[in-house]
N, C-alpha and C positions, 0 to 999 in steps of 0.2 A: 401340486406345487411343492417345492423343496423348502424345508424349514432349516434355518441356520441356527446352530448352537450359539446362544447369545454370548458365550465366553470364548468363542473360537476367533481369536484375533487374526489368524491367517486367512480365514474365510472373508472377514470384513476387509482385510488388506487387498485380497484378490479382487473383490467386488469394487473397491475404490480404484484400483489400477485399471479395471475394465472401464469404469466411468471416465477416468482420466484419458484413456485411449480414445474414447468416444467424444472427448472434449465437453463432457458434462461435469464441469468443475464443482458445481454446487453439490451434486450427489457424491462426488469423490470426497469433498471436504466433510460432508455429513458422516460418511462411513469411516473416515480416518478419525474423526472426533470420537466415535464409538470406541475405537480401539484404545484411545488414551484413557478412557474411563475404566479399562480392564486392568487387572493385576498382571502386568507384563514386565520382563526384565528391562533395565535402564537402557541397554544398548538397542533393544528393539524400539523403545520409546523414542530414542534419538533418530532412528531410521524413519519412524512414522512422522516425527516432527519435521524432518527434512521434506518428506512428501507432502505433508500438510501445508507447510509454508509455500512450497511450489504451487500447489493447487489453489491455495488461498490467494496468492498473487494473481494467478490467471483468472480466478473468479472475480477479483476486484477489477482487473483489466477489462474483462468481457461482461461485467455486470450490466444487467438490463434495468435494474431498479435499486433503490436504496436498501431494500431488505437483503438482497444478495451481497451488497457491499458490506452491510453490517455483519453478515455471517463471516465474510473474509476477515474483517477486523477482529471479530471474536476469536477466530482460529489463531491469528497471530498472538493475541493477548493470552490465550490459553497456553500456547507454546512458551511464551516468555515467562509466565508465572509458574507453570508446572514442570518445565523441563529445562532447568538452568544449565544442564550439561550441553544443550544444543546452542551453538553460537550462530545467531542470525547474521548473515553477511550484510554489510552496510547498504548495498544496493537494494536489498529487500526492505530495509527500513525506509529508504527513500521512496520506493514504489508504493509502499503502504501509505506514506504521507501524501503523495501526489494523487493516487487513484481514489483513496477514501475521501480526501478533501473535495474532489470533483463531485462527490455524491453528498456533500453537506456534512461530512463527518470530521471536519478539521479539528474540532475540540477533542474528539475521541482519539485522534492520532497525533496530536501535537508532540507527544513523547517520542514518537518515531521520527518526526521531523527534526527535533532537537538532537536525538541520538545520531542520526545520519550526519548532521553538520558537525557534531562533536567528534565523531569517528573519522571524518575526512573534511576538515574545514577549508581545504583548498579547492574542493570540487564545487564549482558554481552551480551545477545541476541540482545539488542537494540544497543549496541556498535558494534556488529558484522554487523548489517544491515547498520549502518552509515559507517563502514569501507568499505563495498562494494560500497556504494555511493561515498565515498571520493576517492577510487581508480578509479572509473569510471569517476570522474571529474578531475583527475590529482593530487589530494592531496595525494601523496604516503606516506608522513610522517604521516599525520593524519590517514590514513588507517592502517599503521603499528601499530600506537599507539592503535587504536581500536581493531585490531586483537589480539594484545598482551593482552589487557584487557579481551577480550573474552576467550582466552586460560586460563588465570588465573581463571576466573569465571567458566569455564567448568571443570577445575581440582577440584575446590571446590564444585561443584554441581553434575553434571552428569558423569564427567570424561569419556566422549565419545572420545576414542583415535582416531577414524577415523576422527572425526570433528577437533580434535586438530591437527592431522597430516596435514589435508587439509589446515588449517589456517597457519601452519608453512611453508608449501610450498608456499602459497600466499605471506607471509612475505618475504621469501627468494627471490622470483621473484621481489617484490617491492623494496627490498634493492638493487637489481642489476639494478634498473631503468626500469624494465619491468612490464607491466601491465598483470597480470595473467588472466584477464577476457576477453578472446577472445570470439567470437560468439559461438564456440563449448562449452566452459565452461559455458557461460550464458544459453545456451539451456539445458545443463545437469542440472544446478541448477533450471531452470524453470520446469523441468520434475520431480524433487524430491518433 
């Protein structure tokens, strides 16, 4: 078996990219995290951060369990705290909000939900994601507000009646003091 020099960032990067190519996002994320712990130039860290966010998002999307989702969230948080030179695009904050919330991690990613809405307050999709997180953290009033904003946005943009009807049902449940996001609903949303 070949041994890898634990300080060889390029070797870990190549391994991570091989895992990415094989759609093994958990292993890709783990190898990219190793690189960020090494003493590497800032521009290289920014490149690694870009790949890390990409793979963390895919890991969250394809997560099969909460542990994988937690790893994806941890990768985002590390990039945010350790590599301020890397600017995460708003859609990544939104996807972090939505996918992590579906795994019960809404409290851990509320910052991402708020950031996405702050960065693009006119995008109803971002309010929809924050609405999910708010409902899951017990902020029913805030969730209702966000879902109503999403419905208005949806009517002006795509006018997807199925999505509108689903949000109206969620609002109805929330107004009745019930959280519509039981495990079955979350599993259905994860599979879409």
